[in-house]
N, C-alpha and C positions, 0 to 999 in steps of 0.2 A: 504494500500500500504506500502511495506517495503522499506524504503529509508535509504541510508547511504551516508555520505559525504566521498567520496573515489576518488582517482585519477584513472580515467578509464583505464589507461595503465597497472595498476597492476591487472586488472581483465581479465582473459582469458576465464574462463568458470565456471559455477556452474552446477554440476551434476543434471539433471532432472529439470533445471530451464532455462527459457528464459530471456535474459538480454536486457534491454533498457537503454542506456545512454542518459541523458538529461542535457543540460546546462553544459556539461563537467564534472559535479561532482555528479549528483544524480544517484544513482543506483536503478533501479526498477526491481524486480524479481517476477515471478509468476510461480507456479507449473504447470507441464503438466502431472502429475501423474493420473493414472486411478482411477475410483471410486472403493472403497474397499467394498467387500461383507462381512458383519459381520460374516457369517457362516464360512468364510475361516480363521478366526482369532482364535488363541489358547492362552489363557492367563494362562493356567495351563499345561505347557509341562511336559513330563515324568520326566525330570530332572528339578526340581523347580529352578527358577531364584532367586538369592539373590539380594535384594535391601536393602536400609538403611533408618531408621527413622532419625528424626532430632537429636536424642541423640546418633547417630552413632551405634545404635543397629540394627543388621541385621534382616531382615524379608523376608520370601519367598513369591513367588506368591501363593503358597498354603495357606499361612497365610492370605494374603490380600483378597483372593477370596474364602472364605469358603463356605461349603455346605449350601444352603438355603438363602444365603445373596444376597441382591440386592445392587450393588455397582456402583456408578458413578465415573469414572476416567476422569480427564481432564489432557491432556499433553500439554506442551508448550516448545518453543525453549530455554528458559533460564531464570533463576532467575535474578532479577534486570533489566531485559530488559523492555523497555517502555510499549508496549501493554500488556505484561504479568502482569506487576505491576499495571498499571492504569485502565485496563479494564477486563482482563480475570479472574484473581483471585477475584476482587471485584464482578464480576457477580455471582460467586458462594457463596461468603460471604453473599450477600444480599438475596440469595434464599435458604439458609440452611433450614429454617422452611418449605418452600413450597416443597422442595425435600423430606424431611422426612415425610411430610404429604402424599406424593405419595408412601410411602413405602420404600424409600431408607434408607438402614442401615448404609452406609458408603460413605463418599465423599473423594476422594483421588486425590491429585495433584502430578503429576510425571514430573520430569525434568532431563535431562542429566547433572547433576551437582553433586558435592560431598555433603555429609550430613551437613558439616559445613556451606557451602554456603546456603543450604536450610534452615538451622536453623536461620541464620542471616536474611535471606529474610523473613521468616515467622514472626519473631519478629518485623520486620519493617512494614510489610503491612497487616498481618493477625492475630495479637495478639487477636483481638476482637472475632475471630472465635473459640478461645479456642481449644478444642479437636475435634470439629465438622468437621474440614477439616484436613486430615492427609497429611503432606508434605513428600513425599517419593523421595529419591535420587536414580537415576539409573546411577551411576558414570561411568560404562563402556559402557552404552548404550545397554546392552544385551537385556533387556526387550523391549526396543524401536525397536531394529532390529528384534526381534522375531515376532513382530507385523507388520513388513514391514513399519514402520512409521519413520524410520531414514531419515534425509535429510542432505546432505553434504553442509555446508555453509563455508567450508575452504576458499573459494575465498574471503569472506568478513571478515575473521579473527575470525570466531565463531566455526570452526571445525565441527565435526559431531554432530548434534543435533536432536531434535524431531520435527516432524511436529506439528502444533497446531490442537488439536482434543478434542472431548469429547466422551465418550463411556459408554454404559450401560452394565453391566455384571450381570446376574441373575443366581444364582446357578452354578457359575463357567463358564458360557457360555456367549459369546458376543451376545447381542440381537440387539444392534444398535450402529453405530459409525458415527460421523460427523467430517469430516476433512476439514480444510481450504485449499484453493488453494495457499495461500501465508503466510509466517511466520508473516508478519505484518498485516494480515487481521483477523478480528474477527466478523463473521456473523453467521456461522453455529455451532461453538463450544461453544456457550454461555450456561449458565444455563437456561436461558429463553427458548432457542430452545429445550433443553433436556426436559424441563417441558411440552412443547407441545406434545412431543412424549409419555411421561409418562401418 
C-alpha cells in the first residue's frame, strides 16, 4: 500500500488512480490500469531512445537490448523512495546469480530520475552488486511513456513517474512483463517472481 502523510484538501485527483482518504491524513492509491500484453510493447523503436548511465554517458535502447541478449529490466517510481530502496532493488541484488544461471545476460534498473541521482542511489544501496545491475536514468520519461508505463503522481508531489514493473526482453522483444497495481506494492515485480517465469 502506498501511503503519504498529506492534507487531503490538497488532493483533487490522481490520473488512473482511485483515492481513499483515511484518518484525515493517509492517502491510499491503487491503479485501475488494464493488464499489459507483452507483445504490444516495443523496447526498440525506429528512433532509438536515449537514456543515461550513472556516469552520465548516454546509451540507447538499441545498446541496452542487443541482438541475442536476454535482459531483465525492472522499473520503479523513484530513486531513494522507501519500497524501491528497501525491497525492490534488494530483491534483484540477492538473485543476481540465480538470474544469470537462467541465462540472463543483463539486469537493468530504470527510473525516471537524472543520472546523478541514480549514481548516488546506486552507491548507497547497491554498491555490492558491482556491474551486475546497470542503473539507467530515463530523465525525460520517454522510455517509460513509450512502454505505456508512465503514471502521473503530480497530486502527491512526485510528478510523472514509472509504474513498478519487471520485464523480460529476449533478442530485443518483450517476452513477459509484471506490473504492480500500486506504486507502493511489491508482489509481482520481484526477482523471485521473474525466476518462476524463467
